[in-house]
C-alpha positions in Angstrom: 10.4 -13.2 7.7 6.6 -13.2 7.3 3.9 -11.3 9.1 1.1 -13.3 10.5 -1.4 -10.5 10.6 -1.8 -6.7 11.1 -0.9 -7.0 14.8 2.5 -8.3 13.9 2.9 -5.4 11.4 1.9 -3.0 14.2 4.3 -4.5 16.7 7.2 -4.2 14.3 6.3 -0.6 13.5 5.9 0.4 17.2 9.3 -1.1 18.0 10.8 1.5 15.6 9.4 4.4 17.7 6.8 7.0 16.6 6.8 7.9 12.9 5.8 11.5 11.9 3.0 11.8 9.4 1.9 14.9 7.6 -1.8 14.8 7.0 -3.1 17.0 4.1 -6.5 18.6 4.8 -6.8 16.9 8.2 -10.3 18.3 9.0 -11.9 15.0 8.3 -13.7 13.1 11.0 -12.8 9.6 9.8 -9.2 10.5 9.2 -8.9 12.0 12.6 -10.4 8.9 14.2 -7.6 6.9 12.6 -5.0 9.4 13.6 -6.4 9.3 17.2 -6.1 5.5 17.3 -2.6 5.5 15.9 -1.4 8.3 18.2 -2.9 6.5 21.2 -1.1 3.3 20.2 2.2 5.1 20.1 2.6 4.5 16.4 2.7 8.1 15.1 3.2 11.8 15.9 0.7 13.6 13.7 1.4 16.9 11.8 -2.1 18.0 10.9 -2.3 20.5 8.0 -5.5 22.4 7.2 -8.0 24.7 8.8 -6.9 24.6 12.4 -10.2 25.8 13.9 -12.1 23.0 12.0 -9.5 20.4 13.0 -9.9 21.4 16.6 -13.7 21.3 16.4 -13.7 17.8 15.0 -11.0 16.6 17.4 -13.1 17.8 20.3 -16.2 16.1 18.8 -14.4 12.7 18.8 -12.5 13.2 22.0 -9.1 13.5 20.4 -6.6 15.3 22.6 -4.4 17.3 20.3 -1.6 18.0 22.8 0.6 15.4 21.0 -0.1 16.8 17.6 1.5 19.6 15.6 -1.0 21.9 13.8 -0.1 23.7 10.6 -2.8 26.2 9.5 -3.7 26.3 5.8 -7.3 27.3 5.0 -6.9 27.3 1.2 -8.1 24.1 -0.4 -5.8 24.8 -3.3 -2.7 25.1 -1.1 -3.2 22.6 1.7 -1.7 19.6 -0.1 1.3 21.6 -1.2 1.8 22.7 2.5 1.7 19.1 3.6 4.2 18.0 0.9 6.4 20.9 2.1 6.4 19.4 5.6 7.7 16.1 4.1 10.2 17.7 1.8 11.6 19.8 4.6 12.3 16.6 6.6 9.7 17.1 9.3 7.7 14.0 8.5 8.4 10.4 7.5 5.4 10.0 5.2 2.2 11.6 3.9 -1.5 11.0 4.3 -4.5 12.3 2.3 -7.4 13.9 4.3 -10.5 15.6 3.0 -9.1 16.6 -0.4 -9.7 15.4 -4.0 -7.2 12.7 -4.9 -6.2 14.4 -8.1 -5.3 17.7 -6.3 -3.5 15.7 -3.7 -1.4 13.8 -6.2 -0.7 16.9 -8.2 1.1 18.3 -5.1 3.0 15.0 -4.6 4.2 15.0 -8.2 4.9 18.7 -8.6 8.2 19.2 -10.5 9.7 21.6 -7.9 10.1 20.3 -4.3 7.8 17.3 -5.0 8.1 13.6 -4.1 8.9 12.2 -7.5 11.5 9.5 -7.8 11.1 8.7 -11.6 9.3 5.5 -10.7 5.7 4.8 -11.4 3.3 5.3 -8.5 1.5 2.1 -7.6 -0.8 0.8 -4.9 -0.1 -2.1 -2.6 -2.8 -3.7 -0.6 -2.3 -5.9 2.5 -4.9 -8.5 3.6 -5.4 -10.5 6.7 -7.6 -13.3 5.6 -9.3 -15.6 8.1 -7.8 -19.1 7.8 -4.8 -18.0 5.7 -1.5 -18.5 7.6 0.1 -15.1 6.8 -0.4 -11.7 5.3 -1.4 -11.6 1.6 -0.5 -8.7 -0.6 -2.0 -7.5 -3.9 -0.7 -5.0 -6.5 -2.0 -2.9 -8.3 -5.7 -2.7 -7.6 -5.8 1.0 -6.9 -3.9 3.2 -9.3 -2.8 1.8 -12.7 -5.7 0.9 -15.0 -4.1 -1.4 -17.6 -0.3 -1.5 -17.2 1.9 -2.7 -20.0 4.8 -5.1 -19.4 7.3 -2.3 -18.5 4.8 -0.8 -16.1 4.1 -4.2 -14.5 7.8 -4.6 -13.9 7.9 -1.2 -12.1 4.8 -2.0 -10.1 6.4 -5.3 -9.0 9.7 -3.5 -8.2 7.9 -1.0 -6.0 6.2 -3.7 -4.0 9.3 -5.8 -3.6 11.3 -2.8 -2.5 8.7 -2.2 0.2 8.3 -5.8 1.3 12.0 -6.5 1.3 12.5 -3.2 3.2 10.1 -4.2 6.0 12.0 -7.5 6.6 10.6 -10.0 4.0 13.8 -11.5 2.6 12.1 -13.6 -0.1 8.7 -12.8 -1.4 6.8 -15.5 -3.2 5.2 -13.7 -6.1 2.5 -14.9 -8.5 1.7 -13.0 -11.7 -2.0 -13.8 -11.7 -3.8 -14.9 -14.9 -6.7 -17.0 -15.9 -4.6 -20.1 -16.6 -1.0 -21.4 -16.7 -0.5 -21.4 -20.5 1.2 -18.4 -22.2 -1.0 -17.6 -25.1 -0.7 -14.5 -27.4 -4.5 -14.3 -27.5 -4.3 -13.6 -23.7 -1.7 -10.8 -23.4 -1.6 -11.0 -19.6 -0.2 -14.6 -19.9 2.6 -13.4 -22.2 3.5 -10.6 -19.7 3.5 -13.1 -16.9 5.8 -15.4 -18.7 8.2 -12.5 -19.5 8.2 -11.4 -15.8 8.9 -15.0 -14.7 11.8 -15.2 -17.1 13.2 -11.9 -15.8 13.0 -13.5 -12.3 14.8 -16.6 -13.4 17.6 -14.4 -14.8 18.0 -12.7 -11.4 15.9 -9.6 -12.3 14.0 -9.5 -9.0 16.4 -10.1 -6.1 14.6 -10.9 -2.9 11.7 -12.7 -4.7 10.6 -15.8 -6.6 8.3 -14.6 -9.4 6.2 -17.2 -11.2 3.5 -17.0 -13.9 1.3 -17.3 -15.7 -0.6 -18.8 -12.8 -4.3 -19.1 -11.9 -5.6 -18.3 -8.4 -6.1 -22.0 -7.4 -2.5 -22.9 -8.2 -1.2 -19.8 -6.4 -2.8 -20.9 -3.1 -3.1 -24.7 -3.3 -0.3 -27.2 -3.7 -3.1 -29.8 -4.2 -4.4 -27.9 -7.2 -1.0 -27.7 -8.8 -0.5 -31.5 -8.3 -3.8 -32.2 -9.9 -2.9 -30.0 -12.9 0.6 -31.5 -13.1 2.3 -28.2 -12.6 5.7 -27.8 -11.0 6.2 -24.7 -8.9 8.9 -23.5 -6.5 6.2 -21.5 -4.6 3.9 -24.5 -4.6 0.8 -22.8 -3.4 2.5 -20.6 -0.8 2.0 -17.2 -2.3 2.8 -13.8 -0.5 2.2 -11.3 -3.3 -0.2 -11.2 -6.3 0.7 -9.0 -9.3 -2.6 -8.5 -11.2 -3.0 -7.7 -14.8 -5.4 -4.7 -14.4 -7.1 -2.5 -11.9 -10.3 -4.5 -12.4 -8.7 -7.8 -11.4 -7.1 -6.2 -8.4 -10.3 -4.4 -7.3 -12.5 -7.5 -7.7 -9.9 -9.8 -5.9 -9.5 -7.4 -3.0 -13.2 -6.7 -2.5 -13.9 -10.5 -2.8 -11.5 -11.1 0.0 -13.1 -8.5 2.2 -16.8 -9.2 1.5 -16.8 -13.0 0.9 -13.8 -14.1 3.0 -14.1 -11.6 5.8 -10.6 -10.2 5.2 -9.2 -7.0 6.8 -7.6 -4.7 4.2 -5.3 -1.7 4.2 -3.2 -0.2 1.4 -0.6 2.4 0.6 0.8 4.1 -2.5 4.5 3.4 -3.4 6.9 4.8 -5.9 7.3 8.3 -4.3 10.1 9.3 -2.0 8.0 8.3 1.0 5.0 6.0 1.4 1.6 7.7 0.9 -1.6 6.8 2.7 -4.3 7.5 0.2 -7.5 5.9 1.6 -11.1 5.7 0.4 -14.0 7.4 2.0 -15.4 3.8 2.5 -12.4 2.7 4.5 -13.1 2.3 8.2 -10.9 4.2 10.8 -9.4 0.8 11.6 -8.5 0.2 7.9 -7.0 3.7 7.8 -5.1 3.0 11.0 -3.6 -0.2 9.5 -2.6 1.8 6.4 -0.7 4.2 8.7 1.0 1.1 10.2 2.1 -0.1 6.7 3.5 3.4 5.9 5.2 3.7 9.3 7.1 0.4 8.7 8.9 2.0 5.7 9.9 5.4 6.9 12.4 7.9 5.5 13.4 11.4 6.5 14.3 13.4 3.4 
């Protein structure tokens, strides 16, 4: 199945009942706005970890009734992420969200050797886009975490995304390994990696997906462009997921979709034992809410 837009993702997540989310350093106005929206929609039950008096003050400021939330007091900035990870590890929450805390400190708690959320897989970022005029959701990985992944890392990044997308009900994910053109050329290492990943797919290495590459953007989204270039493709311009060659490509593609095409974007971190909502300060409460929706679709109690 495919999701038409974020509302279809939300409907699916809500049909599964409320997910429990542990929020590290929850005394953040924008994060609480998103939590308020998600709680009101019946999507989540929040477990808010941080300075309780500050959380209560901000909640009152935005009109957020905390009766449906669990509050866990931890005033220490050094300890708050560890306390939130404890909540997940102890089986009290399905996934984790970052609040007002440095990302490095937050991820250090996630990846701690003892009672952390490591799986042995690489952490990677998956973005979802609802693009006006595009018939279904579009996904991009990895424009948020891994700077210049090698072939082995690209394979792990792809596996993380396919594990998630297959897990939320997408039986076959049309995947393009995005490059500048369709010719494998040693002078363009990204094209060689793309060719290798496509060959892995042809050998059955990525169940639940068709992976093609190297492929430029036009051929990924346009059957007419492929016909004009004389390129044969199973996906034939009907892409679901882009695997990009570097963080710069993913970042520029994602922001271009948002600022030039009017897309709505949300993203989560994959590769840990549970999904992680690690949003930017620039993200709107609505974007944070949709990231919560993405995480709630793939819930696990440890």
